[in-house]
C-alpha positions in Angstrom: 21.8 -11.2 18.8 22.0 -14.2 16.4 19.3 -15.1 14.0 18.2 -17.9 16.2 17.5 -15.6 19.1 15.5 -13.1 17.0 11.8 -13.5 17.3 9.9 -10.9 15.2 6.2 -10.1 15.2 5.1 -8.0 12.3 1.9 -6.1 12.7 1.8 -4.5 9.3 2.0 -6.2 5.8 4.7 -3.8 4.5 7.0 -4.6 7.4 6.5 -8.4 6.8 7.6 -7.8 3.2 10.6 -5.8 4.3 11.7 -8.4 6.8 11.4 -11.1 4.1 13.4 -9.0 1.6 16.1 -8.8 4.2 16.2 -12.6 4.3 14.8 -12.9 7.8 11.5 -14.7 7.0 12.4 -17.5 9.4 12.8 -15.0 12.3 9.1 -14.0 11.9 7.1 -15.8 14.6 3.8 -13.8 14.3 2.0 -11.6 11.9 -1.1 -9.4 11.5 -4.3 -10.8 10.1 -3.6 -8.8 6.9 0.0 -10.0 6.3 -0.3 -12.3 3.2 3.0 -11.9 1.4 5.4 -13.7 0.9 3.2 -16.9 0.9 5.5 -18.7 3.3 4.3 -16.6 6.3 0.7 -17.7 5.8 1.0 -20.4 8.5 2.2 -18.1 11.3 0.1 -17.2 14.3 -2.1 -14.1 13.8 -1.8 -11.4 16.4 -4.4 -8.9 15.3 -8.1 -8.8 14.3 -10.3 -6.1 12.7 -13.2 -4.4 14.5 -15.0 -3.9 11.2 -16.3 -5.9 8.2 -14.0 -5.5 5.2 -16.5 -7.2 2.9 -19.1 -4.4 3.4 -19.8 -1.8 0.7 -17.3 1.1 0.5 -19.6 3.7 2.1 -20.4 1.3 5.0 -16.7 0.6 5.6 -16.0 4.3 5.7 -18.9 5.1 8.1 -17.9 2.2 10.4 -14.2 3.4 10.3 -15.3 6.9 11.4 -17.6 5.7 14.1 -14.8 3.5 15.6 -12.2 6.3 15.4 -14.7 8.7 17.0 -15.2 6.3 19.9 -11.4 6.7 20.5 -10.9 3.0 19.7 -8.4 1.5 17.4 -9.8 -0.2 14.3 -7.7 -3.3 15.1 -7.4 -5.3 18.2 -4.2 -6.9 19.4 -4.4 -10.5 20.7 -2.2 -9.9 23.8 -2.5 -13.6 24.7 -0.9 -14.6 21.4 1.9 -12.1 21.8 2.5 -13.4 25.3 2.9 -16.9 24.0 5.2 -15.9 21.2 7.6 -13.9 23.4 8.9 -11.7 20.5 12.2 -9.8 20.8 11.0 -7.2 18.3 7.6 -5.9 17.2 7.3 -3.9 14.0 4.4 -1.6 13.6 3.5 1.8 12.1 2.6 5.3 13.3 1.2 6.7 10.1 -2.4 5.7 9.4 -4.9 4.4 11.9 -6.9 2.9 9.1 -4.0 0.9 7.6 -2.9 -1.1 10.6 -3.0 -1.3 14.4 -2.1 2.1 15.9 1.2 2.7 17.7 -0.5 3.6 21.1 -2.4 0.3 20.9 0.8 -1.6 20.4 2.5 0.2 23.3 -0.4 -0.6 25.5 -0.3 -4.3 24.5 3.4 -4.5 25.2 3.0 -3.0 28.6 0.7 -5.9 29.5 3.3 -8.5 28.5 5.1 -10.4 31.3 8.5 -12.1 31.0 9.4 -10.2 27.8 10.0 -6.5 26.8 10.3 -6.5 23.0 11.9 -3.7 21.1 9.3 -1.6 19.2 10.1 -0.6 15.7 7.7 1.9 14.1 7.6 2.8 10.4 6.2 6.1 9.2 6.8 6.4 5.4 5.2 9.1 3.3 7.5 9.0 0.2 9.4 6.5 -1.8 12.7 7.6 -0.2 11.1 7.1 3.2 10.4 3.5 2.2 14.0 2.9 1.1 15.2 4.5 4.4 12.9 2.2 6.4 14.4 -0.8 4.6 17.9 0.5 5.5 16.9 1.2 9.1 15.3 -2.2 9.7 18.3 -3.8 8.1 20.6 -1.9 10.5 18.6 -3.0 13.5 19.0 -6.7 12.5 22.6 -6.4 11.2 21.7 -7.0 7.5 23.6 -5.1 4.8 20.9 -3.5 2.6 23.2 -1.9 0.0 22.6 -4.4 -2.8 18.9 -4.7 -2.0 18.4 -1.0 -2.3 20.7 -0.6 -5.3 18.5 -3.2 -7.1 15.2 -1.5 -6.1 16.5 1.9 -7.0 17.9 0.7 -10.3 14.5 -0.7 -11.4 12.9 2.6 -10.7 15.6 4.5 -12.5 15.3 2.3 -15.6 11.6 3.1 -15.9 12.2 6.8 -15.4 15.1 6.8 -17.9 13.0 5.3 -20.7 10.5 8.1 -20.5 13.0 11.0 -20.4 12.6 11.6 -24.2 8.8 12.1 -24.0 7.3 15.6 -24.3 4.8 16.9 -21.8 2.0 16.2 -24.3 3.0 12.5 -24.3 2.7 12.3 -20.5 -0.9 11.7 -19.8 -2.8 13.3 -16.9 -3.6 10.6 -14.3 -6.3 10.3 -11.6 -5.6 7.6 -9.1 -8.7 6.6 -7.1 -8.0 5.1 -3.6 -11.6 4.9 -2.5 -14.9 5.1 -4.4 -17.5 6.1 -1.7 -16.6 8.7 -0.6 -14.4 9.4 -3.6 -10.7 9.8 -2.5 -7.5 10.1 -4.5 -4.3 8.2 -3.7 -1.5 10.3 -2.2 1.7 9.8 -0.1 4.1 8.0 -2.5 1.6 7.5 -5.4 2.1 11.0 -7.1 5.8 10.3 -7.1 5.3 6.9 -8.7 3.1 8.3 -11.4 5.7 11.0 -12.3 8.5 8.4 -12.4 6.4 6.2 -14.8 5.8 9.1 -17.2 2.4 10.5 -16.0 1.2 13.8 -14.6 -0.5 13.5 -11.3 -3.8 15.2 -10.8 -5.3 16.2 -7.3 -2.7 14.6 -5.0 0.4 16.0 -3.4 3.5 13.8 -2.8 4.1 13.0 0.8 0.6 14.2 1.9 -2.3 12.0 3.1 -5.1 10.9 0.7 -7.8 13.5 0.3 -11.5 13.4 -0.6 -12.3 14.5 -4.2 -15.6 16.0 -5.5 -17.1 14.1 -8.3 -17.6 17.4 -10.2 -13.8 18.1 -9.9 -13.0 14.7 -11.5 -15.4 15.4 -14.3 -14.1 19.0 -14.9 -10.4 17.9 -14.8 -11.2 15.2 -17.3 -8.0 13.1 -16.9 -6.4 11.2 -19.8 -6.1 8.1 -17.6 -8.0 6.9 -14.5 -6.5 4.1 -12.3 -8.4 2.5 -9.5 -6.3 1.3 -6.6 -8.7 1.1 -3.5 -6.9 0.4 -0.3 -7.0 -3.2 0.7 -8.7 -4.6 -2.4 -7.5 -7.0 -5.0 -8.3 -7.0 -8.8 -11.6 -8.7 -8.6 -13.0 -6.5 -5.8 -11.6 -3.4 -7.5 -13.5 -4.2 -10.7 -16.7 -4.3 -8.5 -15.9 -1.1 -6.7 -15.2 0.8 -10.0 -18.9 0.2 -11.0 -19.9 2.7 -8.3 -18.5 5.4 -10.5 -18.9 4.0 -14.0 -22.7 3.7 -13.6 -23.0 7.5 -13.2 -24.4 9.2 -16.3 -21.5 11.6 -16.6 -18.9 8.8 -16.6 -19.2 8.1 -20.4 -18.3 11.7 -21.2 -14.9 11.4 -19.6 -12.0 11.3 -22.0 -10.4 8.3 -20.2 -13.7 6.3 -20.5 -14.1 7.2 -24.2 -10.5 6.2 -25.1 -10.6 3.0 -23.0 -7.8 4.3 -20.6 -9.5 3.3 -17.3 -7.7 0.6 -15.4 -8.0 -1.4 -12.1 -5.0 -2.6 -10.1 -4.3 -4.9 -7.1 -3.9 -2.0 -4.7 -3.6 -4.3 -1.7 -0.6 -6.1 -3.1 1.2 -3.2 -4.6 0.2 0.5 -4.3 -1.2 0.7 -0.8 1.9 -1.0 0.8 5.0 1.0 1.5 7.2 -2.1 0.8 9.9 -3.2 -1.6 7.0 -4.0 -4.1 6.7 -0.2 -4.8 9.4 -0.9 -7.4 6.9 -3.3 -9.0 4.2 -0.6 -8.7 6.3 1.9 -10.8 6.7 -0.9 -13.4 3.0 -1.5 -13.4 2.2 2.2 -13.9 4.8 2.4 -16.7 3.1 -0.5 -18.4 -0.3 1.1 -18.1 0.7 4.6 -19.1 3.2 3.7 -21.9 2.4 0.2 -23.3 4.4 0.9 -26.4 7.6 1.3 -24.3 7.1 -1.1 -21.4 6.0 -4.7 -21.2 6.9 -6.3 -17.9 4.1 -8.9 -17.8 2.0 -7.6 -14.9 -1.2 -7.5 -16.9 -3.8 -9.8 -15.3 -1.7 -10.0 -12.1 -1.1 -6.4 -11.0 -3.5 -4.6 -13.3 -6.1 -5.0 -16.1 -8.4 -2.8 -18.1 -11.7 -1.9 -16.5 -14.4 -4.4 -17.6 -17.3 -2.8 -19.3 
């Protein structure tokens, strides 16, 4: 199949970024409502819509998510009429998190309703950094793109970060709590603990390759991390600054070591940490810059992260 005959619909932002990194942006004919990077895909037809209000407060979003999932509905709807019109040869989706993107059964159902076309379904299910690199290679193989140089470049950037912190003692590696949701309180997991360790930190609470878990407020207070990083799923820097206030207004907050030493940070989780895409290499660099500013200065401050505003 030549490039001109490939018609890709990407139903998840990370897949859109992978396709673009492979040099196939022009083959993308449709996207999800959340696909916003790279900027040149912004004009493409949108094939999904959310059943919930992403501008609501965190606890309201969480309750709405639970009620939708308990009704055995998908959180996202697929616009079958748009898919029908686009006639894709390939649809890329995910089978990992019903909250992150349209569910795999929902995509299968939509594809079964299409006439005149039977696109190949590609499903991504990454839980670790290596899984993400493997997905890039797998998608590259499907479309006949050599990924060796792409992956060498991404892996080299991560190795450079990790190499620079090799001389540090355990005492110089701060304990880190990564907050993925504020109400209820949840810690970031999957690939995040791995990224923290690669950037010279010690992960608290989360286990590499496992889903995000709820965290008791008392546990956060007792563990008293050296650094707290907010990276709520789907939120940019501005929204994350607002979300952090849910915790910082609690009376015990000021007693935390990270709050006293000014080592609380917000990140653009939506662009970087929440997406299993090539930009996880950027995410490692962002963490390195946050955790060891005396060693790393990549220039992400104000773009990918900033200190918590008081």
